[in-house]
C-alpha positions, 0 to 999 in steps of 0.5 A, a space after each residue: 083144943 082151945 087156948 084161952 090167951 087171958 088165962 095164959 097171960 095171967 098164969 105167966 104173970 103169976 110165974 114172974 111174981 115168984 121171988 126166984 124168978 123175979 130176983 133172977 130177972 133183975 140180976 140178969 137186967 142189972 148185969 146187962 145194964 152194968 156191962 153196957 155201962 162198963 163197956 161204954 165207960 171202958 170206951 170213954 176211958 180209952 178215948 180219954 187215953 188216946 188222942 188221935 194227934 199221937 198218931 201223927 208220928 215224928 218223921 225225919 226231915 230230908 234235905 236234898 239237892 235240886 237233882 234229889 240227892 239227899 245231903 242231910 236228915 233232921 229228926 228227933 226220931 229218925 223215922 220215915 213213915 210207910 203205908 201198910 201196903 208197902 210192907 210185905 206180907 212176910 214182914 208183917 207176919 214176922 212181927 205178928 208171929 213174935 209179938 201177937 199171935 192172935 192179933 186178928 182174932 182179939 179186940 184189943 186185949 188177948 184175955 188168954 194171954 192176960 190170964 196167963 200173965 196174971 197167974 204168974 203175977 199172983 205167984 210172984 206177988 209182983 207185976 212180972 210178965 206182960 200180956 200186951 197185944 200190938 194194939 196195947 203196945 201201940 197205945 203204951 208207946 205212944 201215950 203211956 210210960 213203960 212202968 208196970 203199974 196196974 193203973 197203966 195196964 188199966 189205961 192200956 187196956 181201955 185204949 186198946 179197946 177204943 183203938 180196935 173200934 176206931 181203927 182197922 187191924 191194918 191201920 193199927 199194925 201200920 202205925 205199930 210198925 212205923 212207931 216202934 224203936 229198932 235201936 241205933 237211933 232208928 225208928 220205924 220199919 223203913 229206916 230200920 231196913 235202910 239202916 241194917 240192910 241198905 234197902 227199902 222195906 218193900 225189898 226185905 227178904 223173910 230172914 231179913 224181916 224176921 231179924 228186924 221183928 226180933 229187935 223191938 223187945 230189947 233193941 240194945 240186947 239183940 243188936 245185930 251189930 253189937 251182939 250178932 249171935 244174940 240177933 241171930 238166935 232171936 231171929 231164929 225164934 221169930 222164924 220158928 214162931 212163923 213156922 208154928 202158925 204155918 206162915 212158912 213151912 218146916 223146910 223153909 224155916 230150916 233153910 232161913 235159920 241157916 242163913 247169915 244176917 246179911 247186914 249191909 250198912 253203909 259207912 257213917 254219914 259223918 258230914 261235918 261239912 254240911 252243918 253250916 248249910 243245914 243251919 241256914 236251911 233251919 234259919 230260913 225255914 223259921 224266918 221265911 216260911 214260918 216253920 219252927 225248928 222243932 216242927 222241921 225236926 219232927 214233921 217229915 218234910 222234904 226241903 229241896 235246896 240249891 246246895 252244891 255238895 261238891 262246892 260245900 265239901 271243897 269250901 269245908 276242906 279248904 277251911 280245915 287247911 291251916 295255911 290260911 289261918 296264921 293269926 297270932 293266937 288260937 281261935 282264928 275263924 272265917 266265913 265263906 258263902 257262895 251264890 248262884 250268879 244266875 238265881 241267887 240261891 245259896 250254893 255253899 256256906 261256911 259259918 266258922 272252921 269247926 261249925 257245929 248246928 247252933 254255933 254263931 254263924 259268921 255268914 250272918 255276922 257284921 265285920 268291918 269290910 274294908 275296900 271291898 266296900 269301894 265298888 259298891 259305895 263309890 265306883 258303881 254309883 258314880 258310873 250311873 252318872 253321865 260324868 264319869 266313866 271307867 277312864 274318868 280322872 280322879 284326884 289322887 292327893 292327900 287331902 283334908 275333908 270336913 272333920 279333919 278326915 285325911 284318907 291315905 293310900 296304903 303305900 303313901 304314893 300319890 300320882 296327883 291324878 289317876 284313872 277310875 280303873 287304875 284307882 280301883 285296880 290298885 285299891 287307892 283310897 285318896 281317889 276313892 274318898 274324893 269321888 264319894 265326896 263328889 258324888 255325895 254320901 246320900 247318893 252313895 247310900 241310895 244305891 246301898 240301900 237297893 242292894 240291902 245295905 242300910 247304914 246309919 254312917 254319915 262320913 266319908 270313911 264309908 268309901 273305905 268300908 270304915 262302918 259303925 256296924 259293918 256288913 255280913 259276908 252274905 250281904 257282900 255276895 248279894 251286892 256283888 252279884 249285881 255286877 254278874 247279873 245285869 246290874 240286879 240283886 235279889 235276897 239270897 235263899 237256900 230253900 227252893 221249896 218245901 214238901 210235906 209228908 204227903 208230898 204237897 208243896 207247901 212253901 216255895 222261894 222265888 227270886 225277885 230281882 231289883 235293878 240297881 245298876 245299868 247293864 253297862 255299869 255291870 260290864 264295866 265293873 266286871 272288866 275293872 274287877 277282873 283287872 284287880 285280880 289279874 294285875 291289881 291287889 287280887 293276884 294271890 293264889 292260883 285259879 286258871 279261869 276268869 275271876 273278878 273281885 275285890 280285896 279288903 282289909 282293916 287295920 288293927 285298932 291299936 297295932 301298926 301293920 296288923 290286920 283285924 279283918 281280911 276279905 275277898 269278894 268276887 265272882 266267876 260266870 257261875 258263882 259269886 262269893 265272899 270270904 272273911 277271915 279274922 277273930 270273933 274278938 280282936 285284941 293285942 293277943 289276937 290279930 292277923 299278920 297278913 292282909 287280904 292276899 290270904 282270903 284271895 288265895 283261899 277263895 281261888 283254892 275252893 274254886 280250883 277244887 270245884 273246877 277239878 271236879 266240875 269244869 267252870 266257865 273259861 271266860 265272861 260273856 259280854 252281853 249283847 246290849 253293852 259296849 265292851 270296855 277297852 283295855 287300859 293304855 299304858 303310855 311309854 317313855 320315849 328316849 330314842 327320838 331321832 331326826 334326819 334331814 333328807 333332800 329329794 329331787 322331787 319330794 324336796 327337803 324333809 325331816 324324818 323323825 323316828 322313835 320306838 313305839 309301844 305295841 299299843 296302836 291306840 296311842 297318839 303321838 304328839 309332835 312338837 317343834 321348838 320355837 323361840 318362845 316355846 314350842 308348837 304342836 305340828 302334828 299327831 300320828 296314832 300307833 306309828 313311830 315315824 313322822 316326816 315334816 315336809 316343812 323342814 329347810 335345807 338351811 335351818 336347823 330344827 329341834 323336835 320332841 314327842 309326847 304320848 297321849 292317852 285317848 281313853 283317859 286324856 292323860 298326856 305322857 312324859 315328853 321324850 328326848 329332844 332331837 335336832 336336824 343338822 
């Protein structure tokens, strides 16, 4: 049979012209076109709903020690993101079983559930039941509100369909399990596992996973802490759903439903002692590393710091002891900061007795330093001059300087002159001001500037810490560190490095040392400041290891013998720190009745507690490149000089002088013989209590006396009693 193609084509076109066929084709084409357009409109609408930035979930930032010990967690939402391959299959199954049984079969919207929910909504004339898939819930939780409006539901559907085209099922489930809220301030499956069971999600059992899967529907109502019976009932429903979907068998279900919850919550981490340090970290992250506080609270960072939890907690507990806070009114405050002597990192800090994050952090507040300025502004810079040494003699007199300034010693006692060593040890004011006047203010301020202390003051009161603006405890600790760190300073820092949520190091801190004092000056200052603690103004309190430091106090502006600020700044071989005590606002009702002995004792209390837990070094070690500073010499008062004449057949006539000798063998004893017109020096002996005058005559009577001499300072002691030969 022969086919005529033209005839066939003609017949076909004739059929297409039939009205029923023509309109049928038009309807079909229009339907397809509308469907395509509608689908792409849905995708476009979904794209408008979904912003991928929303999937950068807020994560908790962790503050750690250098050894990896977590000391604080900061968050707007307490969450730790984990990848889907870290979440066991049975945990994933539990959530799918209770939240979205057809999760792996639908394309974002489960139309069977939608029809069921729609039917119930129509019957009730209200939006009474949801039919949201896991994908829809994820869209709603991240981008939309919880209301049941039809517009919100439409947006939810569009967003879910869009997500399903853009992400895999595994990625959607990963986001969902990390995003959802589990009650008690906990977000995400990892934090939930840690909070309720004390373990990572990787180690959850089937029963534990089922219990957590039951929480997101109503975290408050099903809380295993507040409502354990409801939580168990809800868990068992999840297990039943898992059995119906063949995720577990009936025997497993029955066994698991018979188990207790097995909660393993640790003690609540109430750590008020950490608050100041956290505040330091947040401030430093903003100012040094340009990461805002808001970003820290949501960014999931790991911040490795120099904190020593033992020291931090010991300091906090010491600041709760009322024996160190005996001011006249309520509200007495204090501050404390401790640095690592080697690195300059901040080991511990207290910004106030009951410091809360965001409060006034007194570690950074300027206060009048009093005599703690003397080593920095006067004695340290002076030792850099060849002219001065620790045993140089300084004027100890009440003098008037330009502008009528008359510095006074706190005890109103003046020796005429005194060694630098003794002036520092006894915290004498007159010698400090005299020496500052000698070396000049400009010279002193150059050294202070190198230590990060820039002052506008142009008067000699600077020697005694009389400043217009004051200094902070952190500045004091930084500057004193130069004495234990080979004369070098660096800006203190709390943060060692910061890692982002992927483990990449994005910021680091490194100590950059500035050489301020010579190694010899630093060691000499350490020896002198050690004497302050052992025999000078810093003897208050108990600490059985070596400590060097200086006390300081400032007087109340109107009340006599009352204090405004009291300080102790000191260091051990390991640490450098400062304590300030006082009131934020001093007036006639709020002042201190005790001086610098209180912060000194407080500082030692903190060190003693630390030493009980982690043994501290017993002594300072002299660097190899410096000469040791000899101990000071105390000249004796001799009142028992005797002189006896003797005669020997071979030795002839001689006068033997004897006296009590001090234990210090460095003392030189000068022997004088009285003459008709005064006296003459006839000999010197070192460290001995006996001298023989071989020029004595058998017939003449001679009279002698002895004067002790200090070879370190050039001081001449008191003349002894006179003794004569018969």
